[in-house]
All heavy atoms as TSV, in Angstrom:
chain	resi	resn	atom	element	x	y	z
A	1	MET	N	N	60.513	75.328	-115.314
A	1	MET	CA	C	59.196	74.772	-115.357
A	1	MET	C	C	58.450	74.922	-114.079
A	1	MET	O	O	59.108	74.731	-113.073
A	1	MET	CB	C	59.235	73.261	-115.773
A	1	MET	CG	C	59.714	73.037	-117.237
A	1	MET	SD	S	59.556	71.286	-117.575
A	1	MET	CE	C	58.049	71.277	-118.504
A	2	THR	N	N	57.262	75.136	-114.180
A	2	THR	CA	C	56.426	75.180	-112.963
A	2	THR	C	C	55.954	73.775	-112.619
A	2	THR	O	O	55.976	72.874	-113.425
A	2	THR	CB	C	55.164	76.037	-113.140
A	2	THR	OG1	O	54.390	75.409	-114.051
A	2	THR	CG2	C	55.602	77.467	-113.672
A	3	PRO	N	N	55.571	73.613	-111.324
A	3	PRO	CA	C	55.015	72.244	-110.976
A	3	PRO	C	C	53.838	71.841	-111.826
A	3	PRO	O	O	53.619	70.655	-112.136
A	3	PRO	CB	C	54.626	72.469	-109.481
A	3	PRO	CG	C	55.467	73.543	-108.913
A	3	PRO	CD	C	55.708	74.475	-110.202
A	4	ALA	N	N	53.019	72.760	-112.225
A	4	ALA	CA	C	51.851	72.482	-113.117
A	4	ALA	C	C	52.293	71.965	-114.425
A	4	ALA	O	O	51.717	70.985	-114.993
A	4	ALA	CB	C	50.962	73.677	-113.228
A	5	GLN	N	N	53.307	72.573	-114.950
A	5	GLN	CA	C	53.821	72.159	-116.302
A	5	GLN	C	C	54.563	70.805	-116.187
A	5	GLN	O	O	54.330	69.966	-117.075
A	5	GLN	CB	C	54.915	73.199	-116.823
A	5	GLN	CG	C	54.368	74.511	-117.249
A	5	GLN	CD	C	55.442	75.510	-117.544
A	5	GLN	OE1	O	56.424	75.527	-116.801
A	5	GLN	NE2	N	55.171	76.264	-118.660
A	6	ILE	N	N	55.279	70.497	-115.106
A	6	ILE	CA	C	55.855	69.149	-114.939
A	6	ILE	C	C	54.742	68.142	-114.773
A	6	ILE	O	O	54.801	67.052	-115.302
A	6	ILE	CB	C	56.639	69.219	-113.580
A	6	ILE	CG1	C	57.920	70.155	-113.866
A	6	ILE	CG2	C	57.183	67.810	-113.241
A	6	ILE	CD1	C	58.723	70.345	-112.660
A	7	ALA	N	N	53.691	68.423	-114.079
A	7	ALA	CA	C	52.558	67.509	-113.882
A	7	ALA	C	C	51.914	67.205	-115.195
A	7	ALA	O	O	51.588	66.016	-115.561
A	7	ALA	CB	C	51.524	68.078	-112.886
A	8	THR	N	N	51.739	68.269	-116.048
A	8	THR	CA	C	51.154	68.042	-117.390
A	8	THR	C	C	52.018	67.138	-118.208
A	8	THR	O	O	51.515	66.274	-118.947
A	8	THR	CB	C	50.982	69.406	-118.079
A	8	THR	OG1	O	50.130	70.223	-117.297
A	8	THR	CG2	C	50.494	69.306	-119.500
A	9	MET	N	N	53.375	67.409	-118.269
A	9	MET	CA	C	54.263	66.571	-118.973
A	9	MET	C	C	54.291	65.138	-118.434
A	9	MET	O	O	54.389	64.160	-119.261
A	9	MET	CB	C	55.650	67.101	-118.958
A	9	MET	CG	C	55.773	68.360	-119.748
A	9	MET	SD	S	57.516	68.835	-120.146
A	9	MET	CE	C	57.961	67.481	-121.163
A	10	MET	N	N	54.077	64.910	-117.185
A	10	MET	CA	C	54.093	63.546	-116.583
A	10	MET	C	C	52.856	62.761	-117.237
A	10	MET	O	O	52.898	61.577	-117.266
A	10	MET	CB	C	54.016	63.561	-115.041
A	10	MET	CG	C	55.280	64.123	-114.463
A	10	MET	SD	S	56.747	63.157	-114.742
A	10	MET	CE	C	56.349	61.681	-113.721
A	11	ASP	N	N	51.764	63.458	-117.479
A	11	ASP	CA	C	50.551	62.818	-117.989
A	11	ASP	C	C	50.594	62.607	-119.539
A	11	ASP	O	O	49.743	61.979	-120.036
A	11	ASP	CB	C	49.368	63.688	-117.664
A	11	ASP	CG	C	49.049	63.691	-116.124
A	11	ASP	OD1	O	49.492	62.678	-115.446
A	11	ASP	OD2	O	48.417	64.586	-115.655
A	12	MET	N	N	51.627	63.176	-120.129
A	12	MET	CA	C	51.754	63.055	-121.582
A	12	MET	C	C	52.342	61.735	-122.000
A	12	MET	O	O	53.207	61.237	-121.236
A	12	MET	CB	C	52.555	64.206	-122.197
A	12	MET	CG	C	51.938	65.561	-121.915
A	12	MET	SD	S	53.107	66.947	-122.399
A	12	MET	CE	C	52.778	67.046	-124.143
A	13	CYS	N	N	51.936	61.208	-123.202
A	13	CYS	CA	C	52.623	60.042	-123.659
A	13	CYS	C	C	53.832	60.426	-124.335
A	13	CYS	O	O	54.188	61.604	-124.543
A	13	CYS	CB	C	51.769	59.224	-124.650
A	13	CYS	SG	S	51.405	60.126	-126.205
A	14	GLU	N	N	54.729	59.402	-124.651
A	14	GLU	CA	C	55.925	59.718	-125.318
A	14	GLU	C	C	55.879	60.484	-126.626
A	14	GLU	O	O	56.699	61.389	-126.903
A	14	GLU	CB	C	56.763	58.373	-125.621
A	14	GLU	CG	C	58.152	58.555	-126.061
A	14	GLU	CD	C	58.959	57.263	-126.276
A	14	GLU	OE1	O	58.323	56.196	-125.867
A	14	GLU	OE2	O	60.017	57.264	-126.798
A	15	VAL	N	N	54.862	60.250	-127.392
A	15	VAL	CA	C	54.624	60.932	-128.659
A	15	VAL	C	C	54.347	62.358	-128.438
A	15	VAL	O	O	54.900	63.296	-129.088
A	15	VAL	CB	C	53.505	60.216	-129.440
A	15	VAL	CG1	C	53.168	61.155	-130.669
A	15	VAL	CG2	C	53.827	58.847	-129.927
A	16	GLU	N	N	53.544	62.644	-127.363
A	16	GLU	CA	C	53.177	64.005	-127.086
A	16	GLU	C	C	54.424	64.823	-126.599
A	16	GLU	O	O	54.599	65.995	-126.945
A	16	GLU	CB	C	52.064	64.078	-126.047
A	16	GLU	CG	C	50.645	63.566	-126.612
A	16	GLU	CD	C	49.648	63.387	-125.485
A	16	GLU	OE1	O	50.074	62.961	-124.424
A	16	GLU	OE2	O	48.524	63.782	-125.769
A	17	VAL	N	N	55.247	64.177	-125.735
A	17	VAL	CA	C	56.425	64.870	-125.209
A	17	VAL	C	C	57.396	65.155	-126.394
A	17	VAL	O	O	57.916	66.226	-126.531
A	17	VAL	CB	C	57.058	63.968	-124.219
A	17	VAL	CG1	C	58.508	64.503	-123.841
A	17	VAL	CG2	C	56.142	63.840	-122.943
A	18	THR	N	N	57.527	64.184	-127.282
A	18	THR	CA	C	58.422	64.361	-128.493
A	18	THR	C	C	57.918	65.507	-129.376
A	18	THR	O	O	58.675	66.384	-129.767
A	18	THR	CB	C	58.589	63.081	-129.264
A	18	THR	OG1	O	59.091	62.046	-128.401
A	18	THR	CG2	C	59.536	63.257	-130.411
A	19	ALA	N	N	56.636	65.487	-129.654
A	19	ALA	CA	C	56.097	66.535	-130.556
A	19	ALA	C	C	56.272	67.895	-129.852
A	19	ALA	O	O	56.617	68.816	-130.562
A	19	ALA	CB	C	54.557	66.167	-130.742
A	20	THR	N	N	56.031	67.970	-128.501
A	20	THR	CA	C	56.097	69.317	-127.890
A	20	THR	C	C	57.553	69.665	-127.975
A	20	THR	O	O	57.819	70.901	-128.154
A	20	THR	CB	C	55.710	69.092	-126.416
A	20	THR	OG1	O	54.305	68.739	-126.394
A	20	THR	CG2	C	55.892	70.379	-125.646
A	21	ALA	N	N	58.591	68.791	-127.859
A	21	ALA	CA	C	60.026	69.170	-127.890
A	21	ALA	C	C	60.321	69.791	-129.222
A	21	ALA	O	O	61.022	70.802	-129.350
A	21	ALA	CB	C	60.863	67.976	-127.567
A	22	TYR	N	N	59.845	69.149	-130.279
A	22	TYR	CA	C	60.124	69.615	-131.618
A	22	TYR	C	C	59.457	71.026	-131.844
A	22	TYR	O	O	60.119	71.933	-132.342
A	22	TYR	CB	C	59.550	68.630	-132.733
A	22	TYR	CG	C	60.399	67.593	-133.105
A	22	TYR	CD1	C	60.207	66.292	-132.621
A	22	TYR	CD2	C	61.560	67.764	-134.015
A	22	TYR	CE1	C	61.082	65.243	-132.935
A	22	TYR	CE2	C	62.421	66.741	-134.300
A	22	TYR	CZ	C	62.183	65.438	-133.770
A	22	TYR	OH	O	63.026	64.414	-134.102
A	23	ILE	N	N	58.258	71.131	-131.413
A	23	ILE	CA	C	57.559	72.491	-131.548
A	23	ILE	C	C	58.259	73.567	-130.783
A	23	ILE	O	O	58.435	74.698	-131.303
A	23	ILE	CB	C	56.035	72.334	-131.115
A	23	ILE	CG1	C	55.323	71.375	-132.145
A	23	ILE	CG2	C	55.431	73.695	-131.024
A	23	ILE	CD1	C	53.989	70.978	-131.678
A	24	GLU	N	N	58.680	73.280	-129.551
A	24	GLU	CA	C	59.421	74.240	-128.752
A	24	GLU	C	C	60.709	74.577	-129.292
A	24	GLU	O	O	61.243	75.732	-129.390
A	24	GLU	CB	C	59.529	73.778	-127.354
A	24	GLU	CG	C	58.291	73.770	-126.514
A	24	GLU	CD	C	58.421	73.307	-125.144
A	24	GLU	OE1	O	59.592	72.969	-124.690
A	24	GLU	OE2	O	57.468	73.279	-124.406
A	25	ALA	N	N	61.415	73.607	-129.987
A	25	ALA	CA	C	62.706	73.792	-130.623
A	25	ALA	C	C	62.679	74.779	-131.803
A	25	ALA	O	O	63.639	75.450	-132.064
A	25	ALA	CB	C	63.351	72.502	-131.038
A	26	VAL	N	N	61.525	74.859	-132.479
A	26	VAL	CA	C	61.331	75.764	-133.571
A	26	VAL	C	C	60.465	76.994	-133.230
A	26	VAL	O	O	59.927	77.531	-134.176
A	26	VAL	CB	C	60.820	74.958	-134.801
A	26	VAL	CG1	C	61.878	73.995	-135.314
A	26	VAL	CG2	C	59.549	74.348	-134.579
A	27	GLN	N	N	60.335	77.187	-131.995
A	27	GLN	CA	C	59.508	78.348	-131.461
A	27	GLN	C	C	58.130	78.417	-132.122
A	27	GLN	O	O	57.629	79.404	-132.534
A	27	GLN	CB	C	60.229	79.710	-131.835
A	27	GLN	CG	C	61.456	79.947	-130.930
A	27	GLN	CD	C	62.632	79.345	-131.629
A	27	GLN	OE1	O	62.891	79.335	-132.798
A	27	GLN	NE2	N	63.526	78.852	-130.761
A	28	GLY	N	N	57.497	77.212	-132.150
A	28	GLY	CA	C	56.057	77.099	-132.548
A	28	GLY	C	C	55.803	76.986	-134.022
A	28	GLY	O	O	54.670	76.929	-134.455
A	29	ASP	N	N	56.923	76.974	-134.862
A	29	ASP	CA	C	56.636	76.710	-136.327
A	29	ASP	C	C	56.329	75.273	-136.621
A	29	ASP	O	O	57.261	74.442	-136.690
A	29	ASP	CB	C	57.964	77.170	-137.075
A	29	ASP	CG	C	57.829	77.124	-138.575
A	29	ASP	OD1	O	56.816	76.479	-139.106
A	29	ASP	OD2	O	58.637	77.698	-139.270
A	30	LEU	N	N	55.003	74.983	-136.693
A	30	LEU	CA	C	54.600	73.573	-136.971
A	30	LEU	C	C	55.153	72.933	-138.247
A	30	LEU	O	O	55.528	71.779	-138.227
A	30	LEU	CB	C	53.112	73.572	-136.839
A	30	LEU	CG	C	52.358	73.936	-135.602
A	30	LEU	CD1	C	50.907	73.872	-135.705
A	30	LEU	CD2	C	52.864	73.219	-134.413
A	31	ASP	N	N	55.278	73.694	-139.306
A	31	ASP	CA	C	55.829	73.146	-140.560
A	31	ASP	C	C	57.220	72.759	-140.327
A	31	ASP	O	O	57.603	71.665	-140.735
A	31	ASP	CB	C	55.691	74.181	-141.673
A	31	ASP	CG	C	54.251	74.349	-142.096
A	31	ASP	OD1	O	53.403	73.439	-141.936
A	31	ASP	OD2	O	54.009	75.476	-142.635
A	32	GLN	N	N	58.042	73.556	-139.700
A	32	GLN	CA	C	59.434	73.286	-139.549
A	32	GLN	C	C	59.489	72.087	-138.498
A	32	GLN	O	O	60.404	71.301	-138.710
A	32	GLN	CB	C	60.213	74.479	-138.929
A	32	GLN	CG	C	61.724	74.266	-138.830
A	32	GLN	CD	C	62.353	73.937	-140.164
A	32	GLN	OE1	O	62.058	74.594	-141.142
A	32	GLN	NE2	N	63.350	73.062	-140.036
A	33	ALA	N	N	58.761	72.025	-137.484
A	33	ALA	CA	C	58.795	70.911	-136.501
A	33	ALA	C	C	58.471	69.629	-137.234
A	33	ALA	O	O	59.174	68.599	-137.025
A	33	ALA	CB	C	57.755	71.146	-135.482
A	34	LEU	N	N	57.557	69.649	-138.129
A	34	LEU	CA	C	57.189	68.393	-138.891
A	34	LEU	C	C	58.371	68.085	-139.748
A	34	LEU	O	O	58.691	66.842	-139.917
A	34	LEU	CB	C	55.876	68.659	-139.745
A	34	LEU	CG	C	55.446	67.495	-140.608
A	34	LEU	CD1	C	55.254	66.202	-139.750
A	34	LEU	CD2	C	54.209	67.773	-141.473
A	35	ARG	N	N	58.905	68.991	-140.495
A	35	ARG	CA	C	60.077	68.704	-141.305
A	35	ARG	C	C	61.296	68.067	-140.601
A	35	ARG	O	O	61.893	67.104	-140.969
A	35	ARG	CB	C	60.558	69.926	-142.094
A	35	ARG	CG	C	59.629	70.300	-143.294
A	35	ARG	CD	C	60.289	71.336	-144.146
A	35	ARG	NE	N	60.389	72.680	-143.528
A	35	ARG	CZ	C	59.423	73.536	-143.489
A	35	ARG	NH1	N	58.280	73.306	-144.115
A	35	ARG	NH2	N	59.533	74.683	-142.818
A	36	TRP	N	N	61.543	68.643	-139.364
A	36	TRP	CA	C	62.631	68.109	-138.543
A	36	TRP	C	C	62.296	66.641	-138.043
A	36	TRP	O	O	63.168	65.842	-138.072
A	36	TRP	CB	C	62.794	69.065	-137.299
A	36	TRP	CG	C	63.698	70.244	-137.603
A	36	TRP	CD1	C	63.944	70.737	-138.832
A	36	TRP	CD2	C	64.194	71.128	-136.645
A	36	TRP	NE1	N	64.630	71.884	-138.705
A	36	TRP	CE2	C	64.871	72.166	-137.357
A	36	TRP	CE3	C	64.155	71.203	-135.266
A	36	TRP	CZ2	C	65.493	73.179	-136.681
A	36	TRP	CZ3	C	64.821	72.283	-134.623
A	36	TRP	CH2	C	65.453	73.232	-135.323
A	37	ALA	N	N	61.061	66.489	-137.675
A	37	ALA	CA	C	60.648	65.134	-137.201
A	37	ALA	C	C	60.754	64.096	-138.232
A	37	ALA	O	O	61.337	62.976	-138.074
A	37	ALA	CB	C	59.221	65.145	-136.629
A	38	VAL	N	N	60.269	64.438	-139.531
A	38	VAL	CA	C	60.377	63.554	-140.519
A	38	VAL	C	C	61.917	63.277	-140.963
A	38	VAL	O	O	62.271	62.083	-141.217
A	38	VAL	CB	C	59.541	64.012	-141.799
A	38	VAL	CG1	C	59.820	63.184	-143.064
A	38	VAL	CG2	C	58.052	63.975	-141.458
A	39	SER	N	N	62.575	64.267	-140.989
A	39	SER	CA	C	64.044	64.238	-141.374
A	39	SER	C	C	64.739	63.303	-140.364
A	39	SER	O	O	65.530	62.343	-140.713
A	39	SER	CB	C	64.683	65.573	-141.379
A	39	SER	OG	O	66.086	65.465	-141.584
A	40	ASP	N	N	64.467	63.507	-139.079
A	40	ASP	CA	C	65.138	62.642	-137.986
A	40	ASP	C	C	64.675	61.175	-138.190
A	40	ASP	O	O	65.446	60.212	-138.060
A	40	ASP	CB	C	64.671	63.116	-136.618
A	40	ASP	CG	C	65.455	64.417	-136.261
A	40	ASP	OD1	O	66.469	64.799	-136.966
A	40	ASP	OD2	O	65.111	65.014	-135.212
A	41	ARG	N	N	63.415	61.009	-138.448
A	41	ARG	CA	C	62.838	59.599	-138.602
A	41	ARG	C	C	63.561	58.906	-139.785
A	41	ARG	O	O	63.948	57.820	-139.703
A	41	ARG	CB	C	61.316	59.691	-138.884
A	41	ARG	CG	C	60.696	58.414	-139.284
A	41	ARG	CD	C	60.711	57.384	-138.199
A	41	ARG	NE	N	60.253	56.034	-138.602
A	41	ARG	CZ	C	59.021	55.606	-138.407
A	41	ARG	NH1	N	58.148	56.304	-137.682
A	41	ARG	NH2	N	58.651	54.530	-138.825
A	42	LEU	N	N	63.693	59.617	-140.916
A	42	LEU	CA	C	64.355	59.044	-142.077
A	42	LEU	C	C	65.778	58.665	-141.792
A	42	LEU	O	O	66.302	57.685	-142.260
A	42	LEU	CB	C	64.247	59.961	-143.312
A	42	LEU	CG	C	62.794	60.164	-143.845
A	42	LEU	CD1	C	62.788	61.175	-144.942
A	42	LEU	CD2	C	62.245	58.808	-144.325
A	43	ALA	N	N	66.451	59.609	-141.084
A	43	ALA	CA	C	67.913	59.336	-140.686
A	43	ALA	C	C	68.016	58.165	-139.790
A	43	ALA	O	O	68.937	57.306	-139.964
A	43	ALA	CB	C	68.498	60.573	-139.988
A	44	ILE	N	N	67.140	58.016	-138.816
A	44	ILE	CA	C	67.136	56.819	-137.972
A	44	ILE	C	C	66.849	55.538	-138.676
A	44	ILE	O	O	67.472	54.500	-138.462
A	44	ILE	CB	C	66.065	56.984	-136.843
A	44	ILE	CG1	C	66.565	58.082	-135.851
A	44	ILE	CG2	C	65.805	55.701	-136.115
A	44	ILE	CD1	C	65.584	58.525	-134.807
A	45	GLU	N	N	65.874	55.547	-139.678
A	45	GLU	CA	C	65.592	54.387	-140.526
A	45	GLU	C	C	66.804	54.031	-141.349
A	45	GLU	O	O	67.056	52.791	-141.474
A	45	GLU	CB	C	64.316	54.659	-141.403
A	45	GLU	CG	C	63.073	54.642	-140.624
A	45	GLU	CD	C	61.823	54.880	-141.559
A	45	GLU	OE1	O	62.101	55.138	-142.742
A	45	GLU	OE2	O	60.724	54.759	-140.997
A	46	ALA	N	N	67.590	54.976	-141.886
A	46	ALA	CA	C	68.733	54.688	-142.655
A	46	ALA	C	C	69.850	54.063	-141.842
A	46	ALA	O	O	70.403	53.080	-142.184
A	46	ALA	CB	C	69.288	55.991	-143.344
A	47	LYS	N	N	69.985	54.586	-140.578
A	47	LYS	CA	C	70.911	53.972	-139.726
A	47	LYS	C	C	70.593	52.583	-139.271
A	47	LYS	O	O	71.434	51.658	-139.245
A	47	LYS	CB	C	71.159	54.851	-138.395
A	47	LYS	CG	C	71.836	56.110	-138.715
A	47	LYS	CD	C	72.000	56.985	-137.435
A	47	LYS	CE	C	72.654	58.338	-137.704
A	47	LYS	NZ	N	72.771	59.147	-136.504
A	48	LEU	N	N	69.280	52.342	-139.013
A	48	LEU	CA	C	68.870	50.962	-138.657
A	48	LEU	C	C	69.064	50.014	-139.798
A	48	LEU	O	O	69.549	48.873	-139.643
A	48	LEU	CB	C	67.330	51.041	-138.243
A	48	LEU	CG	C	66.689	49.703	-137.993
A	48	LEU	CD1	C	67.382	49.012	-136.811
A	48	LEU	CD2	C	65.243	49.926	-137.710
A	49	SER	N	N	68.693	50.456	-141.021
A	49	SER	CA	C	68.844	49.643	-142.160
A	49	SER	C	C	70.437	49.232	-142.380
A	49	SER	O	O	70.696	48.081	-142.606
A	49	SER	CB	C	68.398	50.351	-143.457
A	49	SER	OG	O	68.530	49.534	-144.513
A	50	GLU	N	N	71.217	50.228	-142.161
A	50	GLU	CA	C	72.719	49.898	-142.311
A	50	GLU	C	C	73.097	48.957	-141.250
A	50	GLU	O	O	73.918	48.050	-141.435
A	50	GLU	CB	C	73.497	51.271	-142.126
A	50	GLU	CG	C	74.964	51.185	-142.279
A	50	GLU	CD	C	75.673	52.482	-142.199
A	50	GLU	OE1	O	75.117	53.490	-142.661
A	50	GLU	OE2	O	76.745	52.482	-141.620
A	51	ALA	N	N	72.607	49.119	-140.057
A	51	ALA	CA	C	72.992	48.279	-138.900
A	51	ALA	C	C	72.489	46.816	-139.139
A	51	ALA	O	O	73.238	45.871	-138.929
A	51	ALA	CB	C	72.443	48.803	-137.579
A	52	LEU	N	N	71.246	46.740	-139.698
A	52	LEU	CA	C	70.738	45.377	-140.028
A	52	LEU	C	C	71.573	44.650	-141.070
A	52	LEU	O	O	71.749	43.490	-141.033
A	52	LEU	CB	C	69.305	45.513	-140.412
A	52	LEU	CG	C	68.296	45.853	-139.310
A	52	LEU	CD1	C	66.937	46.050	-139.881
A	52	LEU	CD2	C	68.302	44.739	-138.236
A	53	ARG	N	N	72.014	45.432	-142.061
A	53	ARG	CA	C	72.879	44.816	-143.106
A	53	ARG	C	C	74.187	44.365	-142.551
A	53	ARG	O	O	74.854	43.339	-143.148
A	53	ARG	CB	C	73.117	45.869	-144.225
A	53	ARG	CG	C	71.955	45.986	-145.183
A	53	ARG	CD	C	72.268	46.799	-146.518
A	53	ARG	NE	N	72.900	48.062	-146.169
A	53	ARG	CZ	C	72.247	49.176	-145.985
A	53	ARG	NH1	N	70.944	49.273	-146.084
A	53	ARG	NH2	N	72.933	50.325	-145.710
A	54	ALA	N	N	74.742	45.001	-141.461
A	54	ALA	CA	C	76.022	44.607	-140.908
A	54	ALA	C	C	75.920	43.428	-139.942
A	54	ALA	O	O	76.910	42.887	-139.588
A	54	ALA	CB	C	76.511	45.857	-140.123
A	55	VAL	N	N	74.715	43.016	-139.588
A	55	VAL	CA	C	74.529	41.885	-138.720
A	55	VAL	C	C	74.826	40.578	-139.422
A	55	VAL	O	O	74.347	40.311	-140.534
A	55	VAL	CB	C	73.097	41.839	-138.124
A	55	VAL	CG1	C	72.854	40.628	-137.346
A	55	VAL	CG2	C	72.851	43.077	-137.285
A	56	SER	N	N	75.560	39.782	-138.792
A	56	SER	CA	C	75.934	38.516	-139.294
A	56	SER	C	C	74.699	37.510	-139.282
A	56	SER	O	O	73.898	37.531	-138.413
A	56	SER	CB	C	76.971	37.761	-138.427
A	56	SER	OG	O	77.242	36.476	-138.871
A	57	ARG	N	N	74.587	36.745	-140.344
A	57	ARG	CA	C	73.511	35.840	-140.530
A	57	ARG	C	C	73.907	34.374	-140.213
A	57	ARG	O	O	73.346	33.425	-140.653
A	57	ARG	CB	C	72.849	35.871	-141.833
A	57	ARG	CG	C	72.256	37.306	-142.085
A	57	ARG	CD	C	71.042	37.494	-141.193
A	57	ARG	NE	N	70.465	38.749	-141.611
A	57	ARG	CZ	C	70.308	39.846	-140.883
A	57	ARG	NH1	N	70.856	39.868	-139.677
A	57	ARG	NH2	N	69.671	40.925	-141.285
A	58	GLY	N	N	75.151	34.227	-139.472
A	58	GLY	CA	C	75.483	32.857	-139.125
A	58	GLY	C	C	76.827	32.450	-139.798
A	58	GLY	O	O	77.372	31.400	-139.415
A	59	TYR	N	N	77.387	33.214	-140.692
A	59	TYR	CA	C	78.633	32.753	-141.268
A	59	TYR	C	C	79.805	33.036	-140.249
A	59	TYR	O	O	79.844	34.086	-139.784
A	59	TYR	CB	C	78.881	33.571	-142.570
A	59	TYR	CG	C	80.175	33.236	-143.203
A	59	TYR	CD1	C	80.276	32.043	-143.960
A	59	TYR	CD2	C	81.258	34.099	-143.132
A	59	TYR	CE1	C	81.479	31.766	-144.600
A	59	TYR	CE2	C	82.410	33.760	-143.693
A	59	TYR	CZ	C	82.619	32.650	-144.445
A	59	TYR	OH	O	83.780	32.322	-145.117
A	60	VAL	N	N	80.612	32.114	-140.154
A	60	VAL	CA	C	81.800	32.232	-139.166
A	60	VAL	C	C	83.041	31.883	-139.898
A	60	VAL	O	O	83.134	30.767	-140.521
A	60	VAL	CB	C	81.524	31.339	-137.906
A	60	VAL	CG1	C	82.748	31.440	-137.073
A	60	VAL	CG2	C	80.283	31.649	-137.219
A	61	ARG	N	N	83.990	32.771	-139.846
A	61	ARG	CA	C	85.338	32.350	-140.463
A	61	ARG	C	C	86.100	31.568	-139.536
A	61	ARG	O	O	86.000	31.579	-138.256
A	61	ARG	CB	C	86.122	33.702	-140.731
A	61	ARG	CG	C	85.511	34.527	-141.842
A	61	ARG	CD	C	86.409	35.681	-142.050
A	61	ARG	NE	N	85.836	36.470	-143.127
A	61	ARG	CZ	C	86.381	37.511	-143.734
A	61	ARG	NH1	N	87.611	37.854	-143.349
A	61	ARG	NH2	N	85.784	38.214	-144.627
A	62	GLY	N	N	86.941	30.698	-140.051
A	62	GLY	CA	C	87.771	29.854	-139.223
A	62	GLY	C	C	87.512	28.406	-139.403
A	62	GLY	O	O	86.667	27.996	-140.262
A	63	GLU	N	N	88.102	27.740	-138.632
A	63	GLU	CA	C	88.013	26.258	-138.693
A	63	GLU	C	C	87.189	25.731	-137.468
A	63	GLU	O	O	87.173	26.322	-136.415
A	63	GLU	CB	C	89.357	25.543	-138.673
A	63	GLU	CG	C	90.218	25.934	-139.879
A	63	GLU	CD	C	91.580	25.337	-139.837
A	63	GLU	OE1	O	91.796	24.472	-138.904
A	63	GLU	OE2	O	92.453	25.722	-140.666
A	64	LEU	N	N	86.592	24.606	-137.684
A	64	LEU	CA	C	85.868	23.939	-136.507
A	64	LEU	C	C	86.949	23.316	-135.634
A	64	LEU	O	O	87.974	22.782	-136.179
A	64	LEU	CB	C	84.933	22.829	-137.047
A	64	LEU	CG	C	83.683	23.366	-137.814
A	64	LEU	CD1	C	82.874	22.110	-138.343
A	64	LEU	CD2	C	82.746	24.161	-136.833
A	65	PRO	N	N	86.649	23.217	-134.397
A	65	PRO	CA	C	87.614	22.519	-133.456
A	65	PRO	C	C	87.742	21.058	-133.909
A	65	PRO	O	O	86.832	20.450	-134.523
A	65	PRO	CB	C	87.000	22.611	-132.149
A	65	PRO	CG	C	85.999	23.704	-132.198
A	65	PRO	CD	C	85.590	23.839	-133.657
A	66	ALA	N	N	88.877	20.461	-133.649
A	66	ALA	CA	C	89.092	19.073	-134.056
A	66	ALA	C	C	88.037	18.094	-133.591
A	66	ALA	O	O	87.599	17.160	-134.195
A	66	ALA	CB	C	90.474	18.619	-133.676
A	67	ALA	N	N	87.545	18.327	-132.376
A	67	ALA	CA	C	86.481	17.486	-131.759
A	67	ALA	C	C	85.169	17.587	-132.530
A	67	ALA	O	O	84.430	16.635	-132.561
A	67	ALA	CB	C	86.276	17.933	-130.359
A	68	ALA	N	N	84.915	18.644	-133.147
A	68	ALA	CA	C	83.593	18.813	-133.821
A	68	ALA	C	C	83.665	18.252	-135.169
A	68	ALA	O	O	82.660	17.936	-135.840
A	68	ALA	CB	C	83.216	20.314	-133.936
A	69	ALA	N	N	84.862	18.174	-135.813
A	69	ALA	CA	C	85.010	17.665	-137.176
A	69	ALA	C	C	84.940	16.197	-137.314
A	69	ALA	O	O	84.584	15.313	-136.721
A	69	ALA	CB	C	86.422	18.098	-137.709
């Protein structure tokens, strides 16, 4: 990368940097870049949903200490 390219990237927001990375990864094929981005987003949402289902909502196994009972 040239210094000018680095400066341009420094001025870009996270969305622009991410979009540029997808477009470069598919050699400029915008349709494929969009498909990859949407696919990645759906995969992340599925993982987040799975993680949220795994989070305890306060149920604890075991007994209370004798002092608390």
